[in-house]
C-alpha positions in Angstrom: 13.3 13.0 5.6 16.1 13.0 3.7 18.3 12.7 6.4 15.9 10.2 7.7 16.3 8.7 4.4 20.0 8.3 4.2 20.3 6.8 7.9 17.9 4.2 6.9 19.7 3.3 3.7 23.2 3.0 5.6 21.4 0.5 7.7 20.0 -1.8 4.4 16.8 -0.7 6.0 15.4 1.8 3.1 13.5 -1.0 1.4 11.4 -1.6 4.4 10.4 1.4 6.0 9.5 4.4 4.2 10.1 8.2 5.5 6.7 10.7 4.8 4.9 12.8 6.7 0.8 13.7 6.7 -0.7 16.6 4.8 -4.3 18.5 6.0 -6.4 18.7 2.7 -5.3 22.7 3.7 -2.7 22.3 1.1 -5.4 22.9 -1.8 -6.0 25.9 -2.9 -9.8 24.6 -4.5 -11.2 21.0 -4.6 -14.3 20.9 -6.1 -14.7 19.8 -8.8 -11.8 17.4 -8.0 -10.2 17.3 -11.2 -9.4 21.1 -10.8 -8.0 20.7 -7.8 -4.4 23.1 -7.2 -2.3 22.9 -4.3 -1.8 26.2 -3.0 0.6 28.4 -5.3 4.1 28.7 -3.9 3.6 26.2 -1.5 3.2 23.5 -4.8 6.8 24.4 -6.3 8.7 25.2 -3.2 7.5 22.4 -0.7 5.6 19.9 -2.4 7.1 19.5 -5.7 10.7 19.0 -3.6 8.5 16.5 -1.4 6.7 14.2 -4.2 10.1 13.9 -6.0 11.9 12.5 -3.0 8.5 10.0 -2.3 8.8 9.0 -6.3 12.8 8.4 -5.7 12.5 6.4 -2.5 9.1 4.5 -3.3 7.0 6.0 -0.7 3.6 7.1 -0.5 1.8 10.8 0.0 0.1 11.0 3.3 -3.3 12.9 3.2 -5.9 13.6 6.2 -9.3 13.9 4.6 -12.1 14.3 6.9 -15.4 14.5 5.0 -16.9 15.6 8.7 -15.1 18.6 8.5 -16.3 19.2 4.8 -20.3 18.3 5.1 -23.4 20.1 5.7 -26.7 18.9 7.4 -28.0 18.6 3.4 -24.8 16.2 2.4 -24.3 14.1 5.3 -25.8 10.9 3.1 -22.8 12.1 1.1 -20.2 12.1 3.5 -20.9 8.9 5.4 -21.5 6.8 2.1 -25.1 6.3 2.5 -27.1 5.9 -0.9 -27.3 9.5 -2.1 -27.9 11.1 -5.8 -24.1 11.9 -5.5 -22.4 15.1 -7.3 -21.0 15.6 -10.9 -17.7 16.8 -12.1 -19.0 18.6 -14.9 -15.2 18.8 -16.6 -14.7 15.0 -16.0 -18.8 14.2 -15.8 -17.7 11.3 -13.4 -20.1 10.8 -10.7 -19.3 11.0 -7.0 -21.0 9.5 -4.7 -19.1 9.9 -1.3 -17.2 12.8 -0.5 -14.3 10.8 0.8 -13.3 10.0 -3.0 -14.1 13.4 -4.4 -11.4 14.7 -1.7 -8.7 11.9 -2.5 -9.1 12.3 -6.3 -8.8 16.4 -5.4 -5.6 15.4 -3.8 -5.0 12.9 -6.7 -5.5 16.2 -9.4 -3.4 18.5 -7.6 -0.1 15.9 -7.6 -0.7 15.3 -11.6 -0.4 18.8 -12.5 2.9 18.7 -10.9 3.8 15.5 -13.0 3.9 12.9 -10.2 0.2 11.0 -10.3 2.6 7.8 -10.3 3.1 8.4 -6.4 1.0 6.3 -4.4 -1.8 8.0 -1.7 -2.1 6.7 1.7 -4.8 8.0 3.9 -3.0 8.7 7.0 -5.9 9.8 8.7 -9.4 10.2 9.1 -12.6 9.1 11.4 -15.8 10.8 12.5 -16.5 11.8 16.3 -19.3 10.4 18.4 -20.1 12.9 20.7 -20.0 16.7 19.5 -21.2 20.5 20.4 -25.2 21.0 21.1 -25.5 22.7 17.5 -24.0 20.1 15.1 -25.5 17.4 13.1 -24.5 13.5 12.8 -22.4 13.5 15.8 -23.1 10.6 17.8 -21.8 7.0 18.2 -24.1 5.5 15.8 -23.1 7.7 12.7 -19.3 7.6 13.9 -19.9 3.8 13.6 -21.7 3.9 10.0 -19.1 6.2 8.8 -15.9 4.2 9.8 -17.8 0.6 9.0 -18.5 1.7 5.3 -14.9 3.4 4.9 -13.4 -0.2 5.9 -15.6 -1.7 3.1 -15.4 1.3 0.7 -11.5 1.4 0.9 -10.5 -2.6 0.9 -13.5 -3.0 -1.8 -10.8 -2.6 -4.8 -13.2 -0.1 -6.4 -11.2 3.1 -5.9 -12.2 6.5 -6.8 -13.6 8.1 -10.0 -9.9 9.3 -10.8 -8.0 6.2 -9.4 -10.2 3.2 -9.7 -9.4 -0.8 -9.2 -7.2 0.2 -6.3 -7.6 -0.1 -2.9 -6.0 2.1 -0.1 -3.9 2.0 2.9 -5.8 3.8 5.7 -5.6 4.9 9.0 -8.1 5.6 11.4 -7.9 8.4 14.2 -8.5 7.8 16.8 -7.2 5.1 18.9 -8.8 6.7 22.3 -10.9 9.7 23.2 -8.7 12.5 24.3 -10.6 14.1 27.3 -7.7 16.7 27.8 -7.6 18.1 24.3 -8.5 21.9 23.6 -11.1 23.0 21.5 -14.1 21.8 20.2 -16.2 19.1 21.9 -16.1 17.1 19.1 -12.2 17.2 18.7 -12.0 15.0 22.3 -14.3 12.3 21.0 -12.7 10.9 17.8 -12.0 8.0 19.9 -12.7 4.5 19.1 -12.0 3.7 23.3 -12.5 4.9 26.4 -9.8 5.9 28.3 -11.0 2.4 30.3 -10.6 0.7 27.3 -14.3 -0.3 26.8 -15.4 0.4 23.4 -17.3 3.7 22.1 -19.1 1.9 19.6 -18.6 -1.1 17.2 -16.8 -1.8 14.1 -16.1 -4.9 12.1 -12.4 -4.0 13.2 -13.3 -5.0 16.6 -14.5 -8.6 15.8 -12.5 -11.5 16.9 -11.5 -12.6 13.5 -9.4 -9.5 13.0 -5.8 -10.3 13.6 -3.4 -8.5 16.3 0.0 -7.8 14.8 2.9 -8.1 17.8 4.8 -5.1 18.8 2.8 -2.8 15.9 0.7 -1.3 18.2 -1.8 -0.9 15.4 -4.8 -3.5 14.4 -5.3 -4.7 10.6 -8.0 -5.2 8.7 -6.9 -5.7 5.4 -5.4 -2.6 4.4 -6.8 -0.6 7.3 -5.0 0.0 10.6 -6.2 1.9 13.3 -3.7 4.5 14.4 -2.8 4.9 18.2 -1.8 7.6 18.4 -0.6 10.0 20.9 -0.8 6.7 23.3 1.5 4.4 22.2 3.8 5.3 24.7 2.2 3.5 27.7 0.9 0.5 26.0 
């Protein structure tokens, strides 16, 4: 990362191109309640602290991949996809959480704050919901996937923010553009895409509308601060 940033500085591109890397929520040793979250011991001081220092110095964001899909159960589906629900209270801060994404983001923020880098911006590098899954899985269908991604767009662009990061929006990347029929693992892992390989949509969400601007040569569609990552396929588009 430092080498890339140095090369960008030498080319006078460091102000327009930022260097960062995404992280799964596996970097956290605990995430509930969000205000008590910390990074894994050892990984925090030896890896993440130097990285956060680099990100602060280069004015680059900390990128994280929150997936409410992998954290929800049948009893918390409404909470995971932004439906009306009773919410979850953080007993330490007395803040009420109405959706799982906010709780996951605030857990990352709390862990960053422990290391003294709460001023570093957080970007959602990946999130999404599969449209097909194994028979035993619940809430895995095109309707629920469309609902999650549609509600996600409305939420992260609303300016409401999260309980610990209020009054802000989040740059957010939806995973993924295409279904990946050759990807190994559970059925759901092959079905996060918005499109089939033949370019027909799996389901519809607001970013599919004609009012969305297509940025030339960017391989992404923009909806305010929402961008769809065309990962794994951009080489042949």
